[in-house]
N, C-alpha and C positions, 0 to 999 in steps of 0.2 A: 261796673261800680255796684256796690250794694248799699241799699238803704235799710238801716235798722231802727226800729221803733223801741224806745225805752219807756216812754210814757206819752199819752196823747188824750188828755182829759183835764177837767178842772182840778184833778188831784195832782197833776204835774205833767209837764211837757218836755220831751227830750228826744232828739233824733241824731243819727250819725250817718254821714255820707262817707262810705269807706271805699277809697280807691286803692289801687295796687300798692302805692307807696306813701299815701297820705290820707288824712281823715279831717273832715270838716264837721264840727258839731253844730247843731241847731237847738237853741234854747238852753236855759240854765234852770229848768224847773224840776229836775230830778237829781237826787243825791249823786255826787261825783263817783261814789263807789259803785253805783249802778251803771254809770257810764263806762267806767273802766272794765267792768265785767262784760258789758255788751260788746265792747271792741276788743275782747280777748286780751286786755291789759297792754295793748299796743300804744301806750301813752305817748311815746316819743314821735309817733306818726301824726299826732294832732297838730294841725296848723292854726287852729283858732275856733271860735264859737260865735255864731250870729245870734243875737238876742233881739226879739221883735219889740218888746215893750216891758213896762215895769210891773205888771200884775204878778202876784206871787207864784201863780202856777206856771209862770214862764221864767221868773227871775230869782226865785227864792234862794238858790244856791250859787248865785253869781260870785259872791265873795270866796266861796270854796274853790270855784274854778280859777279865780285870780290867784289865790294863795298857792294853788297847784302849778302856777306858771303858765296857765292857759290864757292866750290873748282873747279878749271878748270885745266884740264890735256891736254897736247899736246906734240909735239916734242921740242927739245931744240932750234932749229932755230926759230920756231914760237914764243916761249916764249921770246927769246932775242929781236925779232923784235917788240914786244908789250911792251910798257913802263910799268914796274912793279909798283905795288902799295904797299907801305910799310905795312907789316903785312898781305897782301893778301895771300890766299891759292892758289897759282899759281905754278903748278908743271910740270916739263918736265919728260917724261917717256922714258926709254931706249927701243930701238926696240927689239921686241920678248920677253921682260921680263914681265911676268904676274904680274898684280897688282889687289888687291881687293879694290873695291869701294862699300862699303856696301856689299850687297849680290851678286854684279856683279863681275865676273872675267873678266878682260880686257887684251888683248894682242895686242899691237900696231905693225904696220908694214908699211914701206914706200911704196908708190905707186908713179910712175912718173907723174908729172903735169907740164910739160914745164919748168923745172928747179926750181920750187917752192917746198921746202920741205913739204911733205904732208903725213899724216898718214891715213891708214885704220885701222879698229879695229875689232878684233874677240871678241865678247861679249858672255859670258856664264852666265846663271842664272837658278836656279832650275825650274822657271816657264816657261821659254822660250826655254830652251835647248841652242843651239848655233845660234847666229845671226852674220852675216858678214855685216859690214857697210863700204862702200867705195864710195867715190864721187870725182869728179874732177881728174880722173885718165885716163891715156892713155892706160894702160893695167894693169893687175894684175900679178906681177912677181912670184907669189907663187900659189901652188895648195893646196886646203883645203879639198880634197875629203875624206881623212882619218878622218877628224874632223866631218864628217857627219852633215853638216850644215842644220839646219831646216828652217832658214829664211835668206833672203837677203834683205837689204836695199841698193840699188846699182844704181849708175848713169847710165842712158840711155839718153844722152843729145840731140842727133840729129840723123837723118838719111838723107842721101844725097838728096833723092827725096823731102824732106820737107824743106830743109834749104834754107834760103834767102841769096844768095851769095853777096848781096849788103849791108848787115849789117856791121857796123864799126868793130866789133870784129870777123869777119869771120875767119881770120887766127888763132886767139887765140882759138876759138871754136874748130877748127880742131886739133890744136897742144896740147891743154890742157885738152880736155874732151873726154869722151867715147861715141862712136857712138852706135846705137842700135845693130849693128852687133858685136861690141866688147863686149857689155853687154851679148848678147846671147851666145857668145863664152865662156865667164866667167862662165855662168850658166851651159853650156854643160860640161865644164871641171870639175865642182864641183858637178854635179848632182848625187844624191843618192836617194834611196827609202824613206829616212827620210825627204826629202824636203817638207815643208808645205806651204811656201809663198815666193813670190818674189814681192817686192815693188820697182818699178823703180822711181828714184828720180832725181831732178835737170834737168827736161826736159826743153829744151831751147825754149823760146818764138819764134814763127815763124819758128821753125825748127823741130818740132815733132808733132805727132798726137797720143793722148792717146789711143783711141780705137784700132787703127792700131797696136801700140806697144804691147798692151795687147794680141791681137790675135796672133801676131807673136811669142811672148814669150810663149804662151800656146801651140803652136805647138811643143815646146821643152819640156815643163814641164808636159803637159797633163792637162786635165780638173780637176783632183783631187787636183791640187795645186792652191792656191789662188794667182792670179796675179792682181796687181793694179798699178796705178800711184799715186805718192805722190802729192797731191794738198792740199792747206791750208784747214784745217778743217777735213781732212780724219782721221778716227779713226778705227783701225782694231785690232782684237784679234790675237795675235801671241803667241800661246801656244806650249809647248813642245810636247804634245800629240794631235792627231787629234780631240779628243772628250773631 
């Protein structure tokens, strides 16, 4: 399976999990035309899109996705906050209840985001094994070590030494997002020998340094684990097995 990054910042977030015969989108924060280009116009392979929460950098283009016939899945609070479209395939998922979206098995769970209802997702597929996707979180309230996660797409938004304390959203950044240290703690808590890759996402502009983040994360994961930062255009193989 391939993970493609369309956007991963406060300007807009969007990712695609591209299997051999199907695609699962993550977030509605990038224009749908950019999504189509990223997946080589294979629109008919799209099985749905997972939306974490209602902030515009994640949800701005939800209506465009729905109008294009894409099924969007999120929590009830986010669904209620976004004006529905008659006949659209817009669904709220109960926490911890598994749902099948094509060949993808998805289990949603709440993560704290400064009072905003926000879902993380445990995603399973025969090609990828288990992938944990969580962004805009202050911490992860659950442990997934028993699930033997192979891949993480996980926020590492800032580290104190790189953050510009004069930016207008400084307080929101600290309250609503995960620091590099928090991200490393989450990986430590869920680290197993099955780990294959850690893709750090939603890095804050002016408050993070990609190479430094990668080096710090690899001190925890070891060099046998692929560690990268999600930047637009990144495409990485995320398979169940190492070869």
